[in-house]
Backbone as a printed PyTorch tensor [residue, N CA C, xyz], in Angstrom:
tensor([[[  0.8270,  -1.1880,   0.0000],
         [  0.0000,   0.0000,   0.0000],
         [  0.8760,   1.2600,   0.0000]],

        [[  1.9480,   1.2360,   0.7770],
         [  2.8610,   2.3790,   0.8320],
         [  3.4980,   2.6290,  -0.5340]],

        [[  3.8150,   1.5430,  -1.2250],
         [  4.4380,   1.6490,  -2.5460],
         [  3.4990,   2.3620,  -3.5300]],

        [[  2.2120,   2.0620,  -3.4170],
         [  1.2180,   2.6960,  -4.2820],
         [  1.2090,   4.2080,  -4.0690]],

        [[  1.1210,   4.6430,  -2.7990],
         [  1.0630,   6.0740,  -2.5110],
         [  2.3730,   6.7820,  -2.8550]],

        [[  3.4670,   6.0930,  -2.7460],
         [  4.7530,   6.6540,  -3.1510],
         [  4.7490,   6.8980,  -4.6620]],

        [[  4.1950,   5.9400,  -5.3980],
         [  4.0780,   6.0930,  -6.8490],
         [  3.1470,   7.2340,  -7.2280]],

        [[  2.0590,   7.3810,  -6.4870],
         [  1.1210,   8.4800,  -6.7470],
         [  1.8190,   9.8180,  -6.5290]],

        [[  2.5600,   9.9300,  -5.4360],
         [  3.2940,  11.1650,  -5.1650],
         [  4.2850,  11.4910,  -6.2670]],

        [[  4.9570,  10.4760,  -6.7630],
         [  5.9220,  10.6750,  -7.8470],
         [  5.2150,  11.1630,  -9.1150]],

        [[  4.0970,  10.5570,  -9.4530],
         [  3.3590,  10.9510, -10.6560],
         [  2.8030,  12.3680, -10.5350]],

        [[  2.3660,  12.7500,  -9.3330],
         [  1.8260,  14.0930,  -9.1330],
         [  2.8940,  15.1600,  -9.3730]],

        [[  4.1420,  14.8300,  -9.1010],
         [  5.2270,  15.7790,  -9.3520],
         [  5.4870,  15.9470, -10.8450]],

        [[  5.1100,  14.9700, -11.6420],
         [  5.3330,  15.0260, -13.0870],
         [  4.2190,  15.7670, -13.8300]],

        [[  3.1050,  16.0120, -13.1640],
         [  1.9630,  16.6710, -13.8020],
         [  2.3050,  18.1330, -14.0690]],

        [[  1.9530,  18.6060, -15.2550],
         [  2.1220,  20.0290, -15.5810],
         [  0.8520,  20.7530, -15.1540]],

        [[  0.9310,  21.5430, -14.0980],
         [ -0.2270,  22.2580, -13.5770],
         [ -0.3380,  23.6090, -14.2710]],

        [[ -1.5400,  24.0020, -14.7070],
         [ -1.6980,  25.2940, -15.3790],
         [ -1.5360,  26.4540, -14.3900]],

        [[ -1.1580,  27.5990, -14.9360],
         [ -1.0140,  28.7890, -14.0950],
         [ -2.4020,  29.3400, -13.7580]],

        [[ -2.4550,  30.2520, -12.8030],
         [ -3.7350,  30.8610, -12.4220],
         [ -4.3280,  31.6310, -13.5980]],

        [[ -3.4730,  32.3030, -14.3560],
         [ -3.9420,  33.0590, -15.5240],
         [ -4.5530,  32.1240, -16.5650]],

        [[ -3.8970,  31.0150, -16.8050],
         [ -4.4040,  30.0410, -17.7760],
         [ -5.7160,  29.4280, -17.2850]],

        [[ -5.8090,  29.1730, -15.9860],
         [ -7.0480,  28.6450, -15.4120],
         [ -8.2040,  29.6110, -15.6070]],

        [[ -7.9750,  30.8990, -15.3430],
         [ -9.0310,  31.9030, -15.5130],
         [ -9.4600,  31.9900, -16.9710]],

        [[ -8.4920,  31.9740, -17.8900],
         [ -8.8140,  32.0480, -19.3130],
         [ -9.6400,  30.8410, -19.7540]],

        [[ -9.2080,  29.6620, -19.3570],
         [ -9.9230,  28.4460, -19.7420],
         [-11.3240,  28.4100, -19.1340]],

        [[-11.4560,  28.8750, -17.8950],
         [-12.7670,  28.9240, -17.2520],
         [-13.6850,  29.8900, -17.9900]],

        [[-13.1520,  31.0360, -18.3910],
         [-13.9520,  32.0070, -19.1430],
         [-14.4100,  31.4230, -20.4740]],

        [[-13.5410,  30.6880, -21.1350],
         [-13.9090,  30.0570, -22.4120],
         [-15.0480,  29.0630, -22.2050]],

        [[-14.9770,  28.2750, -21.1540],
         [-16.0240,  27.2850, -20.8770],
         [-17.3470,  27.9850, -20.5680]],

        [[-17.3100,  29.0430, -19.7690],
         [-18.5420,  29.7550, -19.4080],
         [-19.1680,  30.4080, -20.6350]],

        [[-18.3610,  31.0900, -21.4420],
         [-18.8860,  31.7470, -22.6410],
         [-19.4540,  30.7180, -23.6120]],

        [[-18.7550,  29.6300, -23.8200],
         [-19.2400,  28.5760, -24.7110],
         [-20.5500,  27.9890, -24.2020]],

        [[-20.6520,  27.7670, -22.9030],
         [-21.8730,  27.2120, -22.3190],
         [-23.0510,  28.1630, -22.4920]],

        [[-22.8180,  29.4560, -22.2630],
         [-23.8910,  30.4430, -22.4180],
         [-24.3350,  30.5220, -23.8730]],

        [[-23.3880,  30.5640, -24.7950],
         [-23.7480,  30.6200, -26.2150],
         [-24.5170,  29.3780, -26.6520]],

        [[-24.1050,  28.2170, -26.1820],
         [-24.8010,  26.9840, -26.5330],
         [-26.2050,  26.9670, -25.9320]],

        [[-26.3490,  27.4670, -24.7000],
         [-27.6690,  27.5380, -24.0690],
         [-28.5810,  28.4910, -24.8410]],

        [[-28.0440,  29.6220, -25.2800],
         [-28.8420,  30.5580, -26.0820],
         [-29.2550,  29.9310, -27.4100]],

        [[-28.3420,  29.2080, -28.0330],
         [-28.6550,  28.5270, -29.2870],
         [-29.7700,  27.5040, -29.0840]],

        [[-29.6550,  26.6880, -28.0350],
         [-30.6900,  25.6850, -27.7720],
         [-32.0190,  26.3390, -27.4140]],

        [[-31.9790,  27.4400, -26.6720],
         [-33.2070,  28.1640, -26.3430],
         [-33.8780,  28.7130, -27.5860]],

        [[-33.0840,  29.2670, -28.5020],
         [-33.6350,  29.7850, -29.7550],
         [-34.2140,  28.6550, -30.5980]],

        [[-33.5230,  27.5480, -30.6530],
         [-34.0120,  26.3930, -31.4000],
         [-35.3270,  25.8820, -30.8090]],

        [[-35.4040,  25.8290, -29.5010],
         [-36.6260,  25.4100, -28.8230],
         [-37.7680,  26.3690, -29.1330]],

        [[-37.4700,  27.6750, -29.1090],
         [-38.5040,  28.6660, -29.3910],
         [-39.0150,  28.5160, -30.8290]],

        [[-38.1090,  28.3020, -31.7860],
         [-38.5050,  28.1420, -33.1890],
         [-39.3910,  26.9160, -33.3520]],

        [[-38.9950,  25.7810, -32.7740],
         [-39.8090,  24.5710, -32.9070],
         [-41.1510,  24.7170, -32.1950]],

        [[-41.1710,  25.3860, -31.0630],
         [-42.4360,  25.6170, -30.3590],
         [-43.3510,  26.5030, -31.1910]],

        [[-42.7880,  27.5340, -31.7850],
         [-43.5700,  28.4350, -32.6260],
         [-44.1180,  27.7000, -33.8450]],

        [[-43.2690,  26.9020, -34.4780],
         [-43.7070,  26.1760, -35.6710],
         [-44.7840,  25.1500, -35.3460]],

        [[-44.6350,  24.4300, -34.2470],
         [-45.6460,  23.4250, -33.9140],
         [-46.9550,  24.0750, -33.4910]],

        [[-46.9060,  25.2170, -32.8260],
         [-48.1600,  25.8750, -32.4310],
         [-48.8280,  26.5370, -33.6320]],

        [[-48.0610,  26.9350, -34.6320],
         [-48.6150,  27.5820, -35.8170],
         [-49.2700,  26.5740, -36.7540]],

        [[-48.6570,  25.4350, -36.9360],
         [-49.1380,  24.4750, -37.9180],
         [-49.9930,  23.3620, -37.3370]],

        [[-50.2630,  23.3700, -36.0600],
         [-51.0770,  22.3000, -35.4860],
         [-52.3690,  22.8270, -34.9630]]])
């Protein structure tokens, strides 16, 4: 069991951790992309709702 945790510690030292600036940038990209996708899906939903209520 000790050998396992020693290996985990060694691997964690090899990980390239992003900087705080890079983290903020990547987080902003995810938030903006999520909002744009939500707006797109909302617009698509509105169009289909309008079309089904108009033609039915």
